[in-house]
C-alpha positions, -999 to +999 in steps of 0.1 A: +167+034+036+179+062+058+171+097+046+189+127+062+180+163+057+183+198+070+150+213+083+145+249+072+138+273+101+102+279+090+094+242+091+110+235+126+077+234+143+064+207+119+090+182+130+091+193+166+063+170+179+084+139+170+115+154+184+102+170+216+103+140+240+138+127+231+151+163+232+137+168+267+157+138+277+188+150+258+187+185+274+180+174+310+216+182+320+220+214+301+221+244+325+211+271+301+185+257+277+157+232+276+139+216+246+114+244+243+143+269+241+158+248+213+126+252+192+126+290+196+162+291+185+156+267+156+126+288+144+147+320+145+175+304+125+201+305+153+201+267+155+196+241+127+178+208+129+193+179+110+169+149+108+174+112+101+143+094+089+134+059+077+103+054+057+092+090+065+095+083+103+119+105+122+145+083+140+168+109+153+181+145+151+211+167+156+206+203+167+236+224+155+249+259+158+274+275+135+298+296+155+323+321+141+354+325+162+381+351+155+403+327+135+381+296+128+345+286+123+330+257+142+299+236+141+286+230+176+266+199+182+242+213+207+219+183+211+215+147+199+182+130+202+166+098+189+142+070+195+155+048+223+173+017+211+174+028+175+205+050+174+227+024+157+203+023+127+210+060+118+240+074+135+267+064+109+249+082+081+240+111+103+276+117+114+287+116+077+260+141+069+271+163+098+306+164+084+293+174+050+270+200+066+299+216+085+321+217+054+293+232+033+290+259+059+327+267+060+335+251+093+370+241+104+358+217+131+329+201+149+326+202+186+302+194+214+299+183+250+281+151+259+276+124+285+299+095+289+280+074+264+294+096+237+328+081+242+318+060+211+325+091+190+361+080+189+349+053+165+338+080+141+371+100+140+364+124+169+390+131+195+373+126+229+389+150+252+385+149+290+380+184+302+365+201+332+332+217+326+331+247+350+298+259+364+290+284+390+256+294+402+256+332+402+224+339+421+239+332+455+270+352+447+249+381+436+229+379+468+261+379+488+274+410+470+241+428+474+241+420+512+274+438+517 
């Protein structure tokens, strides 16, 4: 049976050993954070870990951030990680739990950015939008400004 739960900030390090390797993989394309940064933010309460376990073995996790915008509140799905090849065994229940978690926390919507494989989110009621992700490396621009 799949058990899903929210990990309190003070217990984040206790589950981190099982989550670290899949989170390193999940964060390899993120420009601003890596898996170690996620742990610091989870321990400080800025991010929340939602865990899916079967027979006391962690199968996967969502790392979330609650964001208050001027008119609405959102639940950002920062990272998704799980044991390779086992996602189908826990993702359905986990996405339902995420919906409930967001509603309990007063959120109006859930959002996130992911790789192409997350196009399957359409099957779970998500609108998969194609948008440009803009990125500009500022170091070379800063060097050019300082040179003038």
